[in-house]
C-alpha positions as CSV (number, residue, x, y, z in Angstrom):
1,M,-87.7,18.1,32.8
2,I,-86.3,17.4,36.3
3,S,-88.2,14.7,38.1
4,L,-89.5,14.9,41.6
5,S,-87.2,11.9,42.6
6,S,-84.2,13.8,41.3
7,L,-85.0,16.8,43.4
8,L,-85.4,14.6,46.5
9,L,-82.1,12.9,45.9
10,A,-80.4,16.2,45.4
11,A,-81.8,17.5,48.7
12,V,-80.3,14.8,50.8
13,T,-77.7,16.1,53.3
14,Y,-75.6,14.4,56.0
15,C,-74.3,15.4,59.4
16,S,-71.9,14.1,62.1
17,P,-73.0,10.9,64.0
18,V,-71.6,12.4,67.2
19,H,-71.9,15.8,69.0
20,I,-68.3,15.8,70.2
21,E,-65.1,16.9,68.4
22,V,-64.3,14.2,65.8
23,S,-60.9,12.4,66.0
24,L,-60.2,9.3,64.0
25,A,-58.7,6.0,65.3
26,G,-58.9,4.7,61.7
27,N,-59.9,5.9,58.3
28,F,-61.6,4.4,55.3
29,G,-59.8,1.7,53.2
30,E,-56.9,1.0,55.6
31,P,-55.3,-2.3,54.6
32,R,-55.9,-5.1,57.1
33,P,-55.5,-8.8,56.7
34,N,-58.2,-10.1,54.4
35,H,-60.0,-6.9,54.1
36,F,-60.0,-3.1,53.7
37,H,-61.3,-1.2,56.7
38,G,-64.8,-0.4,55.6
39,G,-65.4,2.9,57.3
40,L,-64.3,5.5,59.8
41,D,-63.4,4.7,63.4
42,I,-64.5,7.7,65.4
43,K,-63.1,8.1,68.9
44,T,-65.5,8.6,71.7
45,Q,-63.1,10.1,74.3
46,Q,-62.2,6.6,75.6
47,E,-65.7,6.3,77.0
48,E,-68.9,4.3,76.2
49,G,-72.4,5.7,76.3
50,K,-71.9,8.7,73.9
51,A,-75.1,9.6,72.0
52,I,-75.0,8.4,68.4
53,Y,-77.1,10.2,65.8
54,T,-78.3,9.1,62.3
55,I,-76.4,11.1,59.7
56,G,-79.4,11.6,57.5
57,D,-83.1,11.0,56.9
58,G,-84.2,7.4,56.3
59,Y,-85.3,4.4,58.2
60,V,-83.7,1.7,60.3
61,S,-83.5,-1.2,57.8
62,H,-81.4,-3.7,59.7
63,V,-80.1,-4.4,63.2
64,S,-77.7,-7.0,64.4
65,V,-77.0,-8.0,68.0
66,N,-73.6,-9.6,68.9
67,L,-73.0,-10.9,65.4
68,G,-69.5,-10.7,63.7
69,G,-67.0,-7.9,64.2
70,M,-69.6,-5.2,64.3
71,G,-71.0,-6.4,67.6
72,N,-74.3,-4.4,68.1
73,A,-75.0,-2.5,64.9
74,I,-77.7,-0.4,63.2
75,Y,-78.2,0.1,59.5
76,V,-80.1,3.2,58.3
77,R,-81.3,3.2,54.6
78,H,-81.4,6.7,53.1
79,P,-83.5,7.9,50.2
80,D,-80.5,8.8,48.0
81,G,-79.5,5.2,47.5
82,Y,-77.0,4.7,50.4
83,T,-77.1,3.0,53.7
84,S,-75.1,4.2,56.8
85,V,-73.9,1.6,59.3
86,Y,-73.1,2.2,63.0
87,G,-71.1,-0.5,64.7
88,H,-69.8,-1.5,68.2
89,L,-72.8,0.0,69.9
90,Q,-73.5,-0.3,73.6
91,R,-77.3,0.2,73.5
92,F,-80.0,1.0,71.0
93,A,-82.5,3.8,71.4
94,P,-85.6,2.7,73.3
95,G,-87.8,2.4,70.2
96,I,-85.2,0.2,68.4
97,E,-84.5,-1.7,71.6
98,A,-88.2,-2.5,71.9
99,L,-88.4,-3.9,68.3
100,V,-85.3,-6.0,68.9
101,R,-86.7,-7.4,72.2
102,K,-89.9,-8.3,70.5
103,Y,-88.0,-10.2,67.8
104,Q,-85.8,-11.9,70.3
105,Y,-88.8,-13.2,72.2
106,Q,-90.7,-14.2,69.1
107,H,-87.8,-16.2,67.8
108,Q,-86.4,-17.3,71.2
109,C,-82.9,-16.1,70.3
110,T,-80.5,-13.6,71.8
111,D,-78.0,-13.1,68.9
112,V,-80.2,-11.8,66.1
113,D,-79.9,-10.3,62.6
114,I,-83.2,-8.4,61.8
115,E,-84.5,-6.8,58.7
116,F,-87.0,-4.0,59.1
117,D,-89.6,-2.4,56.8
118,A,-89.5,1.3,56.0
119,R,-92.6,1.8,58.2
120,D,-91.1,0.1,61.3
121,Y,-88.7,2.8,62.4
122,P,-88.3,6.0,60.3
123,V,-85.6,8.4,61.4
124,T,-84.7,12.0,60.6
125,K,-81.2,13.5,60.3
126,G,-79.7,14.1,63.8
127,Q,-82.0,11.7,65.6
128,I,-80.5,9.7,68.5
129,I,-80.4,6.0,67.5
130,A,-78.0,4.4,70.0
131,L,-75.2,4.8,72.6
132,S,-71.6,4.2,71.6
133,G,-69.9,1.1,73.0
134,D,-67.1,-1.4,72.6
135,T,-68.9,-4.5,71.4
136,G,-67.7,-7.0,68.7
137,A,-64.2,-7.0,67.4
138,S,-63.4,-3.7,69.0
139,M,-60.1,-2.8,70.7
140,G,-61.6,0.0,72.7
141,P,-64.6,2.3,72.9
142,H,-65.4,4.0,69.5
143,L,-68.0,4.3,66.8
144,H,-67.4,2.5,63.5
145,L,-69.3,4.4,60.7
146,E,-69.8,3.0,57.2
147,I,-71.6,4.1,54.1
148,R,-72.6,1.5,51.5
149,D,-74.1,1.9,48.0
150,N,-77.4,0.1,48.0
151,A,-77.3,-0.7,44.3
152,T,-73.8,-2.3,44.3
153,G,-73.1,-3.0,48.0
154,N,-69.8,-1.1,47.5
155,L,-68.1,0.5,50.5
156,M,-67.8,4.2,50.3
157,D,-65.5,6.7,52.0
158,P,-67.8,8.5,54.5
159,L,-65.8,11.7,54.1
160,E,-67.2,12.0,50.6
161,F,-70.6,12.5,52.2
162,I,-69.6,14.4,55.4
163,P,-66.5,16.4,54.4
164,E,-67.0,18.8,57.2
165,L,-66.8,16.0,59.8
166,L,-63.2,16.9,60.7
167,T,-60.3,19.3,59.9
168,D,-57.1,17.9,58.5
169,T,-54.0,19.8,57.5
170,V,-51.5,17.0,58.0
171,S,-49.9,15.4,54.9
172,P,-49.3,11.7,54.4
173,K,-45.9,10.3,55.1
174,A,-43.9,7.5,53.4
175,H,-41.7,5.4,55.6
176,A,-39.9,3.0,53.2
177,L,-39.7,1.8,49.6
178,M,-39.7,-1.9,48.6
179,A,-38.1,-3.0,45.3
180,Y,-39.5,-6.2,43.7
181,P,-37.3,-7.4,40.8
182,M,-39.3,-9.7,38.5
183,E,-38.1,-13.2,38.6
184,G,-35.5,-13.9,35.9
185,E,-36.2,-10.5,34.3
186,G,-34.6,-7.9,36.5
187,W,-32.4,-7.0,39.4
188,F,-32.2,-4.0,41.8
189,C,-29.0,-2.8,43.5
190,G,-27.2,-5.9,42.5
191,K,-29.8,-8.3,43.9
192,T,-32.7,-10.3,42.5
193,E,-34.7,-10.5,45.8
194,Q,-37.0,-7.9,47.2
195,Q,-35.3,-5.2,49.2
196,R,-36.4,-2.5,51.6
197,F,-35.0,1.1,51.6
198,D,-36.0,3.5,54.4
199,F,-36.8,7.2,53.7
200,F,-35.0,9.8,55.8
201,D,-37.3,12.8,55.6
202,H,-37.9,12.7,51.8
203,D,-34.7,11.0,50.8
204,L,-33.4,7.5,50.4
205,R,-29.8,8.5,50.9
206,Q,-28.2,5.9,48.7
207,E,-27.4,5.2,45.1
208,L,-30.1,3.1,43.4
209,T,-29.3,1.0,40.4
210,A,-31.4,-1.4,38.4
211,W,-31.7,-3.4,35.2
212,G,-34.6,-5.1,33.7
213,K,-38.2,-5.2,35.1
214,V,-38.8,-4.0,38.6
215,G,-41.9,-3.2,40.6
216,F,-42.1,-0.9,43.6
217,G,-44.1,-0.9,46.8
218,L,-44.6,1.8,49.4
219,Y,-45.0,1.7,53.2
220,A,-46.8,4.9,54.1
221,D,-49.4,6.3,56.5
222,D,-51.7,9.3,56.7
223,Y,-52.0,11.3,59.9
224,M,-54.4,13.9,61.3
225,Q,-54.0,16.5,64.0
226,G,-55.3,15.5,67.4
227,S,-54.7,11.8,66.8
228,A,-51.5,9.7,66.9
229,N,-53.2,6.9,65.0
230,P,-51.7,6.1,61.6
231,C,-54.3,5.9,58.8
232,G,-54.4,4.6,55.3
233,I,-53.5,6.5,52.1
234,R,-56.3,7.8,50.0
235,Y,-54.4,8.7,46.8
236,T,-51.1,7.3,45.5
237,T,-49.5,8.1,42.2
238,L,-46.2,6.8,40.8
239,L,-44.5,8.7,38.0
240,V,-41.5,7.6,35.9
241,D,-39.8,10.4,33.9
242,G,-43.0,12.5,34.4
243,K,-45.3,9.8,33.1
244,E,-47.9,8.2,35.4
245,V,-47.5,4.4,35.6
246,F,-49.7,3.7,38.6
247,S,-52.3,5.3,40.7
248,S,-54.8,4.3,43.4
249,N,-57.9,5.9,44.8
250,V,-59.2,4.1,47.8
251,H,-62.9,4.7,47.6
252,N,-66.0,2.8,46.3
253,I,-64.6,-0.6,47.0
254,P,-66.7,-3.7,46.0
255,M,-67.4,-5.9,49.0
256,N,-66.2,-9.0,47.2
257,D,-62.9,-7.3,46.5
258,N,-62.0,-7.2,50.1
259,P,-59.7,-10.3,50.1
260,Q,-57.6,-8.7,47.3
261,V,-56.0,-6.4,49.8
262,N,-53.6,-9.4,50.5
263,I,-52.4,-9.4,46.9
264,W,-52.2,-5.6,46.5
265,G,-50.4,-5.4,49.8
266,D,-47.4,-7.5,50.7
267,Y,-49.3,-9.9,53.0
268,D,-46.3,-12.0,54.0
269,Y,-44.2,-9.0,54.9
270,Y,-47.1,-7.6,57.0
271,M,-47.6,-10.9,58.9
272,D,-43.9,-10.9,59.8
273,N,-43.4,-7.2,60.5
274,Q,-46.9,-5.6,60.9
275,Q,-46.1,-3.1,58.2
276,W,-48.0,-2.9,54.9
277,F,-46.1,-2.3,51.7
278,M,-48.7,-1.6,49.0
279,R,-47.5,-2.6,45.6
280,S,-47.5,0.0,42.8
281,F,-47.9,-2.7,40.2
282,I,-50.5,-5.3,39.4
283,L,-49.9,-9.0,40.1
284,P,-51.9,-11.7,38.3
285,G,-55.3,-12.1,40.0
286,N,-55.5,-8.5,41.2
287,T,-58.6,-7.0,39.7
288,L,-59.1,-4.1,42.1
289,S,-61.0,-1.3,40.3
290,I,-59.4,1.3,42.7
291,L,-56.0,0.7,41.0
292,K,-55.0,2.2,37.6
293,T,-51.8,1.4,35.6
294,D,-50.3,1.9,32.2
295,A,-49.9,-1.0,29.8
296,T,-46.9,-2.4,31.8
297,K,-49.2,-3.0,34.8
298,G,-46.9,-0.6,36.7
299,I,-43.8,-2.6,36.3
300,I,-40.8,-0.5,35.2
301,D,-38.4,-1.7,32.6
302,F,-35.0,-0.3,33.2
303,N,-33.6,-1.0,29.8
304,E,-31.4,2.1,29.1
305,E,-28.2,3.1,30.8
306,R,-29.3,6.4,32.1
307,E,-30.9,8.0,35.1
308,Y,-34.6,7.4,35.6
309,Q,-36.5,10.1,37.5
310,I,-39.1,8.5,39.8
311,R,-41.6,10.2,42.0
312,Y,-44.3,9.2,44.4
313,I,-47.1,11.6,45.1
314,L,-49.3,10.9,48.2
315,S,-52.4,12.9,49.1
316,D,-55.4,12.6,51.4
317,F,-59.0,13.4,51.0
318,F,-58.5,17.0,52.1
319,G,-55.8,17.7,49.5
320,N,-52.7,17.5,51.8
321,K,-49.9,16.2,49.6
322,T,-46.4,14.9,49.9
323,E,-43.9,14.0,47.2
324,Y,-41.0,11.6,47.3
325,P,-38.7,11.9,44.3
326,F,-35.7,9.6,43.8
327,V,-33.3,8.5,41.0
328,V,-32.6,5.0,39.8
329,R,-29.6,4.6,37.4
330,G,-29.9,1.9,34.7
331,V,-26.8,-0.2,34.8
332,K,-26.7,-3.1,32.3
333,D,-25.5,-6.5,33.8
334,S,-26.8,-9.4,31.7
335,L,-24.5,-11.9,33.4
336,L,-26.4,-11.5,36.6
337,L,-29.7,-12.3,34.9
338,V,-28.2,-15.3,33.0
339,S,-26.7,-16.6,36.3
340,D,-30.0,-16.3,38.1
341,S,-32.0,-18.0,35.3
342,L,-29.7,-21.0,35.6
343,N,-29.8,-21.2,39.4
344,T,-32.9,-19.9,41.1
345,E,-32.4,-21.6,44.4
346,G,-33.1,-19.1,47.2
347,M,-34.7,-16.5,44.9
348,V,-37.8,-14.9,46.2
349,R,-40.7,-15.7,43.8
350,L,-43.6,-13.3,44.0
351,A,-46.1,-16.1,43.2
352,D,-44.7,-18.3,45.9
353,K,-44.9,-15.4,48.4
354,R,-48.7,-15.4,48.2
355,K,-49.4,-18.1,50.8
356,S,-52.8,-19.6,51.5
357,L,-54.6,-17.6,54.2
358,T,-56.5,-20.6,55.4
359,V,-55.1,-22.2,58.5
360,E,-56.4,-25.5,59.5
361,K,-55.7,-27.2,62.8
362,E,-56.4,-30.8,63.6
363,Q,-58.6,-31.0,66.7
364,G,-59.3,-34.1,68.7
365,P,-62.9,-35.1,69.4
366,D,-64.8,-32.8,71.8
367,D,-66.6,-35.0,74.2
368,M,-66.9,-32.5,77.1
369,P,-70.1,-30.6,77.6
370,P,-70.1,-26.8,78.3
371,E,-70.0,-25.5,81.9
372,V,-72.8,-23.2,83.2
373,L,-71.6,-21.4,86.3
374,P,-73.7,-19.0,88.4
375,I,-72.0,-15.8,89.5
376,N,-72.8,-14.1,92.9
377,E,-75.9,-16.3,93.3
378,R,-76.5,-15.1,96.9
379,R,-77.1,-11.5,95.6
380,W,-80.1,-12.6,93.5
381,K,-82.5,-12.2,96.4
382,E,-81.4,-8.5,96.8
383,E,-81.5,-7.6,93.1
384,P,-83.0,-9.7,90.3
385,V,-80.0,-9.5,88.1
386,L,-78.8,-13.0,87.1
387,I,-75.3,-13.6,85.9
388,F,-73.8,-16.8,84.6
389,D,-70.4,-17.8,83.1
390,L,-70.7,-20.1,80.0
391,R,-67.4,-22.0,79.3
392,D,-66.3,-24.6,76.9
393,R,-62.6,-25.5,77.0
394,Q,-62.6,-27.3,73.6
395,S,-64.8,-26.3,70.7
396,G,-66.4,-23.2,72.2
397,I,-70.0,-22.2,72.9
398,R,-72.2,-22.2,69.9
399,D,-75.6,-21.3,71.3
400,Y,-77.6,-20.9,74.6
401,K,-81.2,-20.4,75.7
402,A,-82.7,-19.6,79.0
403,Y,-86.2,-20.2,80.4
404,I,-88.1,-19.2,83.5
405,D,-91.1,-21.5,84.2
406,D,-90.6,-22.7,80.6
407,Q,-91.0,-19.1,79.3
408,F,-88.0,-17.9,77.2
409,V,-86.1,-14.9,78.6
410,V,-83.2,-13.0,77.0
411,F,-79.8,-13.2,78.6
412,E,-77.4,-10.7,77.0
413,H,-73.7,-11.1,76.5
414,V,-71.3,-9.3,78.8
415,K,-68.8,-7.7,76.4
416,K,-65.3,-9.2,76.2
417,S,-66.2,-12.1,78.5
418,S,-67.9,-15.5,78.6
419,R,-70.6,-14.2,80.9
420,I,-74.3,-13.6,80.2
421,I,-76.7,-11.4,82.2
422,C,-80.4,-10.9,82.6
423,D,-82.2,-8.3,84.6
424,L,-85.6,-9.9,85.3
425,R,-87.2,-6.5,85.5
426,H,-86.6,-6.1,81.8
427,T,-88.3,-9.4,80.9
428,P,-92.0,-10.3,80.3
429,I,-92.0,-12.2,83.7
430,T,-94.4,-10.6,86.1
431,P,-92.9,-10.6,89.7
432,N,-95.0,-12.3,92.4
433,G,-92.3,-13.1,95.0
434,Q,-92.7,-16.8,94.4
435,E,-90.1,-19.5,93.6
436,R,-89.5,-20.0,89.9
437,Q,-87.7,-22.6,87.9
438,L,-84.7,-21.3,85.9
439,R,-83.3,-23.5,83.2
440,I,-80.3,-22.7,80.9
441,L,-79.3,-24.8,78.0
442,A,-75.8,-24.4,76.5
443,T,-74.5,-26.1,73.3
444,D,-70.9,-26.2,72.1
445,S,-69.7,-26.1,68.5
446,T,-69.7,-29.9,68.2
447,G,-73.2,-30.4,69.6
448,N,-72.5,-31.3,73.3
449,T,-75.1,-29.8,75.6
450,A,-75.4,-28.9,79.2
451,T,-78.5,-28.0,81.1
452,Y,-78.4,-26.0,84.4
453,N,-81.5,-25.9,86.6
454,T,-82.0,-23.8,89.7
455,V,-84.7,-21.9,91.6
456,V,-85.0,-18.1,91.8
457,V,-87.4,-16.0,93.8
458,Y,-89.0,-13.2,91.8
């Protein structure tokens, strides 16, 4: 017997979060330092203020204001076990804004992270929940859309849920191949260090020779019509003599696996050249579930003097596919390996290439308090919009609070700046045309505080 809950889950459908033609600035799973890109970056025609719609029925379960890379973000929990996330927002819909304001005043805090109950703000598919923006770690106006599995927290490719979101007939493209001889166990084209070989169309245009154990990596991008932005590769397969030795499917990524992008990809090469070579073999410590290999962990053993037929197959979510075949000739040269095992000075070791990603800087004591500077103070009499610049030249601003006649008021961040702003008409302060005491307290990251007092007429 089919349960009612099964019928409800089967009935869930999703729609686009925008009512404009969709073009992507970034796709799901792109490799980035320390993490995979967790969703789709949807362009908003280089503008802010585009209406953002919930992609399915559910309720607003979580809202964050100016926290982390998402900036202003809304989380909508859906009845089929998934949560959609909308990031870099300019404004929330009035009902959500009211709930946020209520929380901010109750807790006397501007930057907030709020959990909501299912009864607080239910939504239906296609309902406006926000306006698009450029808040947080954003390089320009766009919407960041994620879908997460509630049971596991895993990051899902939104295209799996909204395949009709866009049309794509452009195939992925490989730019270059990297060969990684295993230390003391192999060489490639007469060398034991890693080497790059660029593709010209689909060809490498040179003779490739190897002996012993060698792994490969690929620098490749996906593309879509209507956008010049390179995107990540969804599916990669490596075949040797027709046998699959490695494959990747970038979807359903555990949140805790994010840092492993630095060990799947060649992190050091990326930091030097801004190009990701994703390895087609598994290094120790790489437990990514999105990668599959044979028993050799994807490392090829060139142990016969013959031609090895090697082929990469790249494809995207929509089935567009490109193949890159090449030949590597096995050429035995044991003297080179013996020589290298005796003298490894200057050899590139894969283990040594995985540097620590934590950078520590010694900082002197911060004994300077923050600065609180009024902006266009003379205009406050004409319009009750108060703007201040909060600066700290050493450890940075950690927190601030503002009060009018000892009553807390919300000052919002001005995006991409050190300024804060408050329109008194949007606060609980009732205007009476009288002088009022404004007090702003700013604290830096080492605990130094500054208090600014002034009089405003409102």
